[in-house]
Each structure stands twice: as C-alpha cells, then as structure tokens.
A tleap script that builds the chain and sets N, CA, C and O, in Angstrom:
source leaprc.protein.ff14SB
mol = sequence {
  NMET ALA PHE ARG LEU VAL GLY GLU ASP ARG
  GLY LEU ALA ARG MET SER ILE ALA MET ARG
  SER ALA SER ASN THR LEU SER ASP ILE ASN
  PHE LYS SER ILE GLU HIE TYR ALA TYR GLY
  GLY ASP THR ALA LEU ARG ILE ALA ALA THR
  ALA HIE ASP ARG ALA MET ALA LEU THR LEU
  LEU THR ARG ASP CALA
}
set mol.1.N position { -4.399 -1.309 5.006 }
set mol.1.CA position { -5.289 -2.031 4.155 }
set mol.1.C position { -6.437 -2.654 4.950 }
set mol.1.O position { -7.575 -2.662 4.481 }
set mol.2.N position { -6.154 -3.175 6.141 }
set mol.2.CA position { -7.199 -3.802 6.946 }
set mol.2.C position { -8.288 -2.801 7.311 }
set mol.2.O position { -9.472 -3.137 7.306 }
set mol.3.N position { -7.889 -1.574 7.627 }
set mol.3.CA position { -8.878 -0.547 7.962 }
set mol.3.C position { -9.809 -0.288 6.780 }
set mol.3.O position { -11.018 -0.136 6.955 }
set mol.4.N position { -9.242 -0.240 5.587 }
set mol.4.CA position { -10.039 0.008 4.385 }
set mol.4.C position { -11.015 -1.138 4.151 }
set mol.4.O position { -12.188 -0.909 3.855 }
set mol.5.N position { -10.535 -2.363 4.283 }
set mol.5.CA position { -11.394 -3.526 4.059 }
set mol.5.C position { -12.562 -3.570 5.042 }
set mol.5.O position { -13.701 -3.820 4.649 }
set mol.6.N position { -12.277 -3.330 6.308 }
set mol.6.CA position { -13.332 -3.333 7.325 }
set mol.6.C position { -14.296 -2.174 7.078 }
set mol.6.O position { -15.497 -2.304 7.313 }
set mol.7.N position { -13.778 -1.051 6.609 }
set mol.7.CA position { -14.632 0.085 6.296 }
set mol.7.C position { -15.571 -0.190 5.137 }
set mol.7.O position { -16.693 0.316 5.107 }
set mol.8.N position { -15.121 -0.982 4.191 }
set mol.8.CA position { -15.928 -1.296 3.009 }
set mol.8.C position { -16.957 -2.379 3.270 }
set mol.8.O position { -18.000 -2.404 2.618 }
set mol.9.N position { -16.686 -3.274 4.209 }
set mol.9.CA position { -17.595 -4.399 4.463 }
set mol.9.C position { -17.717 -4.613 5.964 }
set mol.9.O position { -16.855 -5.244 6.576 }
set mol.10.N position { -18.787 -4.088 6.560 }
set mol.10.CA position { -18.987 -4.196 8.004 }
set mol.10.C position { -19.049 -5.653 8.471 }
set mol.10.O position { -18.723 -5.950 9.620 }
set mol.11.N position { -19.457 -6.538 7.603 }
set mol.11.CA position { -19.559 -7.950 7.964 }
set mol.11.C position { -18.224 -8.565 8.342 }
set mol.11.O position { -18.178 -9.520 9.118 }
set mol.12.N position { -17.143 -8.032 7.807 }
set mol.12.CA position { -15.813 -8.564 8.144 }
set mol.12.C position { -15.510 -8.426 9.626 }
set mol.12.O position { -14.786 -9.246 10.190 }
set mol.13.N position { -16.053 -7.403 10.258 }
set mol.13.CA position { -15.788 -7.178 11.681 }
set mol.13.C position { -16.381 -8.277 12.546 }
set mol.13.O position { -15.895 -8.526 13.649 }
set mol.14.N position { -17.421 -8.936 12.063 }
set mol.14.CA position { -18.109 -9.960 12.854 }
set mol.14.C position { -17.727 -11.390 12.480 }
set mol.14.O position { -18.135 -12.335 13.155 }
set mol.15.N position { -16.973 -11.552 11.444 }
set mol.15.CA position { -16.625 -12.901 10.989 }
set mol.15.C position { -15.546 -13.534 11.857 }
set mol.15.O position { -14.688 -12.853 12.419 }
set mol.16.N position { -15.615 -14.844 11.947 }
set mol.16.CA position { -14.524 -15.570 12.599 }
set mol.16.C position { -13.715 -16.242 11.501 }
set mol.16.O position { -14.204 -16.460 10.392 }
set mol.17.N position { -12.481 -16.562 11.825 }
set mol.17.CA position { -11.622 -17.161 10.815 }
set mol.17.C position { -11.786 -18.677 10.829 }
set mol.17.O position { -11.946 -19.293 11.882 }
set mol.18.N position { -11.744 -19.248 9.662 }
set mol.18.CA position { -11.796 -20.701 9.518 }
set mol.18.C position { -10.520 -21.111 8.810 }
set mol.18.O position { -10.230 -20.635 7.712 }
set mol.19.N position { -9.772 -21.977 9.425 }
set mol.19.CA position { -8.502 -22.402 8.854 }
set mol.19.C position { -8.510 -23.909 8.724 }
set mol.19.O position { -8.914 -24.627 9.638 }
set mol.20.N position { -8.068 -24.364 7.605 }
set mol.20.CA position { -7.969 -25.807 7.360 }
set mol.20.C position { -6.584 -26.103 6.805 }
set mol.20.O position { -6.023 -25.327 6.031 }
set mol.21.N position { -6.061 -27.219 7.209 }
set mol.21.CA position { -4.773 -27.658 6.676 }
set mol.21.C position { -5.013 -28.502 5.425 }
set mol.21.O position { -6.157 -28.733 5.033 }
set mol.22.N position { -3.956 -28.948 4.818 }
set mol.22.CA position { -4.067 -29.776 3.616 }
set mol.22.C position { -4.833 -31.060 3.901 }
set mol.22.O position { -5.467 -31.613 3.002 }
set mol.23.N position { -4.784 -31.539 5.131 }
set mol.23.CA position { -5.500 -32.775 5.474 }
set mol.23.C position { -6.960 -32.508 5.831 }
set mol.23.O position { -7.677 -33.418 6.249 }
set mol.24.N position { -7.401 -31.256 5.666 }
set mol.24.CA position { -8.785 -30.840 5.891 }
set mol.24.C position { -9.201 -30.934 7.356 }
set mol.24.O position { -10.376 -31.150 7.654 }
set mol.25.N position { -8.250 -30.773 8.270 }
set mol.25.CA position { -8.576 -30.684 9.681 }
set mol.25.C position { -8.303 -29.255 10.127 }
set mol.25.O position { -7.550 -28.522 9.486 }
set mol.26.N position { -8.925 -28.872 11.231 }
set mol.26.CA position { -8.682 -27.510 11.713 }
set mol.26.C position { -7.199 -27.314 11.988 }
set mol.26.O position { -6.522 -28.205 12.500 }
set mol.27.N position { -6.721 -26.157 11.646 }
set mol.27.CA position { -5.313 -25.828 11.796 }
set mol.27.C position { -5.210 -24.531 12.582 }
set mol.27.O position { -6.227 -23.916 12.903 }
set mol.28.N position { -4.005 -24.117 12.892 }
set mol.28.CA position { -3.800 -22.829 13.541 }
set mol.28.C position { -2.608 -22.145 12.897 }
set mol.28.O position { -1.785 -22.773 12.231 }
set mol.29.N position { -2.541 -20.851 13.113 }
set mol.29.CA position { -1.472 -20.050 12.522 }
set mol.29.C position { -0.758 -19.313 13.642 }
set mol.29.O position { -1.396 -18.718 14.511 }
set mol.30.N position { 0.558 -19.356 13.618 }
set mol.30.CA position { 1.355 -18.600 14.583 }
set mol.30.C position { 1.722 -17.270 13.945 }
set mol.30.O position { 2.490 -17.226 12.983 }
set mol.31.N position { 1.169 -16.176 14.488 }
set mol.31.CA position { 1.529 -14.843 14.023 }
set mol.31.C position { 2.792 -14.422 14.767 }
set mol.31.O position { 2.728 -13.961 15.907 }
set mol.32.N position { 3.924 -14.583 14.121 }
set mol.32.CA position { 5.200 -14.292 14.773 }
set mol.32.C position { 5.320 -12.828 15.183 }
set mol.32.O position { 5.960 -12.517 16.187 }
set mol.33.N position { 4.708 -11.924 14.410 }
set mol.33.CA position { 4.826 -10.495 14.717 }
set mol.33.C position { 4.163 -10.132 16.045 }
set mol.33.O position { 4.555 -9.152 16.679 }
set mol.34.N position { 3.151 -10.917 16.481 }
set mol.34.CA position { 2.516 -10.638 17.768 }
set mol.34.C position { 2.753 -11.772 18.761 }
set mol.34.O position { 2.228 -11.750 19.874 }
set mol.35.N position { 3.554 -12.772 18.348 }
set mol.35.CA position { 3.883 -13.916 19.185 }
set mol.35.C position { 2.632 -14.560 19.772 }
set mol.35.O position { 2.504 -14.725 20.985 }
set mol.36.N position { 1.718 -14.915 18.879 }
set mol.36.CA position { 0.456 -15.506 19.310 }
set mol.36.C position { -0.088 -16.417 18.224 }
set mol.36.O position { 0.139 -16.201 17.033 }
set mol.37.N position { -0.800 -17.422 18.653 }
set mol.37.CA position { -1.479 -18.306 17.711 }
set mol.37.C position { -2.903 -17.808 17.488 }
set mol.37.O position { -3.545 -17.296 18.405 }
set mol.38.N position { -3.383 -17.961 16.274 }
set mol.38.CA position { -4.791 -17.730 15.958 }
set mol.38.C position { -5.378 -19.091 15.629 }
set mol.38.O position { -4.758 -19.900 14.939 }
set mol.39.N position { -6.555 -19.328 16.119 }
set mol.39.CA position { -7.205 -20.619 15.948 }
set mol.39.C position { -8.487 -20.444 15.148 }
set mol.39.O position { -9.065 -19.357 15.112 }
set mol.40.N position { -8.923 -21.516 14.511 }
set mol.40.CA position { -10.201 -21.483 13.825 }
set mol.40.C position { -11.284 -21.038 14.793 }
set mol.40.O position { -11.388 -21.579 15.893 }
set mol.41.N position { -12.083 -20.069 14.404 }
set mol.41.CA position { -13.124 -19.530 15.274 }
set mol.41.C position { -12.744 -18.205 15.907 }
set mol.41.O position { -13.617 -17.485 16.391 }
set mol.42.N position { -11.458 -17.864 15.917 }
set mol.42.CA position { -11.047 -16.557 16.436 }
set mol.42.C position { -11.643 -15.456 15.575 }
set mol.42.O position { -11.855 -15.633 14.375 }
set mol.43.N position { -11.907 -14.333 16.195 }
set mol.43.CA position { -12.446 -13.185 15.473 }
set mol.43.C position { -11.352 -12.150 15.244 }
set mol.43.O position { -10.298 -12.185 15.879 }
set mol.44.N position { -11.622 -11.235 14.330 }
set mol.44.CA position { -10.679 -10.143 14.076 }
set mol.44.C position { -10.475 -9.325 15.344 }
set mol.44.O position { -9.367 -8.862 15.611 }
set mol.45.N position { -11.537 -9.144 16.129 }
set mol.45.CA position { -11.428 -8.377 17.369 }
set mol.45.C position { -10.479 -9.062 18.352 }
set mol.45.O position { -9.667 -8.394 18.993 }
set mol.46.N position { -10.571 -10.370 18.474 }
set mol.46.CA position { -9.669 -11.092 19.391 }
set mol.46.C position { -8.222 -10.967 18.939 }
set mol.46.O position { -7.327 -10.773 19.761 }
set mol.47.N position { -7.993 -11.077 17.647 }
set mol.47.CA position { -6.627 -10.961 17.145 }
set mol.47.C position { -6.105 -9.539 17.323 }
set mol.47.O position { -4.944 -9.352 17.687 }
set mol.48.N position { -6.942 -8.536 17.072 }
set mol.48.CA position { -6.524 -7.146 17.281 }
set mol.48.C position { -6.199 -6.889 18.749 }
set mol.48.O position { -5.223 -6.207 19.062 }
set mol.49.N position { -7.022 -7.439 19.654 }
set mol.49.CA position { -6.767 -7.263 21.084 }
set mol.49.C position { -5.475 -7.950 21.499 }
set mol.49.O position { -4.692 -7.391 22.267 }
set mol.50.N position { -5.252 -9.151 21.000 }
set mol.50.CA position { -4.030 -9.889 21.304 }
set mol.50.C position { -2.799 -9.138 20.819 }
set mol.50.O position { -1.747 -9.172 21.459 }
set mol.51.N position { -2.937 -8.461 19.685 }
set mol.51.CA position { -1.824 -7.695 19.118 }
set mol.51.C position { -1.674 -6.333 19.788 }
set mol.51.O position { -0.771 -5.567 19.451 }
set mol.52.N position { -2.555 -6.033 20.732 }
set mol.52.CA position { -2.553 -4.728 21.406 }
set mol.52.C position { -2.706 -3.596 20.391 }
set mol.52.O position { -2.096 -2.535 20.527 }
set mol.53.N position { -3.533 -3.841 19.369 }
set mol.53.CA position { -3.790 -2.847 18.323 }
set mol.53.C position { -5.091 -2.138 18.664 }
set mol.53.O position { -6.165 -2.499 18.183 }
set mol.54.N position { -4.967 -1.121 19.504 }
set mol.54.CA position { -6.143 -0.399 20.007 }
set mol.54.C position { -6.945 0.232 18.875 }
set mol.54.O position { -8.175 0.171 18.872 }
set mol.55.N position { -6.257 0.834 17.922 }
set mol.55.CA position { -6.950 1.509 16.818 }
set mol.55.C position { -7.813 0.522 16.029 }
set mol.55.O position { -8.959 0.829 15.698 }
set mol.56.N position { -7.272 -0.655 15.728 }
set mol.56.CA position { -8.047 -1.635 14.975 }
set mol.56.C position { -9.182 -2.177 15.833 }
set mol.56.O position { -10.293 -2.354 15.334 }
set mol.57.N position { -8.931 -2.444 17.104 }
set mol.57.CA position { -9.991 -2.942 17.983 }
set mol.57.C position { -11.147 -1.945 18.047 }
set mol.57.O position { -12.309 -2.345 17.965 }
set mol.58.N position { -10.850 -0.672 18.189 }
set mol.58.CA position { -11.899 0.349 18.229 }
set mol.58.C position { -12.630 0.438 16.896 }
set mol.58.O position { -13.850 0.602 16.870 }
set mol.59.N position { -11.899 0.333 15.793 }
set mol.59.CA position { -12.536 0.329 14.475 }
set mol.59.C position { -13.500 -0.831 14.357 }
set mol.59.O position { -14.625 -0.658 13.887 }
set mol.60.N position { -13.078 -2.009 14.775 }
set mol.60.CA position { -13.939 -3.195 14.702 }
set mol.60.C position { -15.185 -3.030 15.587 }
set mol.60.O position { -16.285 -3.421 15.198 }
set mol.61.N position { -15.002 -2.453 16.764 }
set mol.61.CA position { -16.142 -2.250 17.657 }
set mol.61.C position { -17.147 -1.264 17.066 }
set mol.61.O position { -18.352 -1.434 17.250 }
set mol.62.N position { -16.680 -0.250 16.368 }
set mol.62.CA position { -17.612 0.699 15.756 }
set mol.62.C position { -18.341 0.072 14.582 }
set mol.62.O position { -19.317 0.634 14.086 }
set mol.63.N position { -17.881 -1.076 14.137 }
set mol.63.CA position { -18.520 -1.795 13.032 }
set mol.63.C position { -19.190 -3.074 13.534 }
set mol.63.O position { -19.283 -4.070 12.817 }
set mol.64.N position { -19.652 -3.019 14.780 }
set mol.64.CA position { -20.482 -4.077 15.366 }
set mol.64.C position { -19.773 -5.397 15.622 }
set mol.64.O position { -20.410 -6.450 15.591 }
set mol.65.N position { -18.473 -5.366 15.874 }
set mol.65.CA position { -17.748 -6.612 16.180 }
set mol.65.C position { -18.198 -7.150 17.513 }
set mol.65.O position { -17.711 -8.191 17.955 }
savepdb mol mol.pdb
quit
C-alpha cells in the first residue's frame, strides 16, 4: 500500500511526519517491527532506511525524497 500511495502523490516522499500527543506536545512512536523510534520531523526516507527497506528507500529517492 505504501508503494501505491507514494506513486500516486510524489509529495509524500518529501514530507516529514508530525506527531502530537493528547497534551499537544511533540510525541514519538516506537515501531516495534523495526525496533526503532520515529520522531516528529523524521522523513519517510529515514524510516525506510532505519527499517533496512531498500526497495522503499529507492522508490522514495526516485520520487525526489
């Protein structure tokens, strides 16, 4: 699904994530599947690289990440 979404909207490749908690302060998310935290401001490319997802990283790079 992520490949399809990035293919449909090139802007997604360049966006950074913004996360807020209920108290409206910056929050972070622990991605247990890759044993890594994502922080507000992280990009899809950084998360793909952290997950060692070469195919997604290359897809993002071809879409100007």
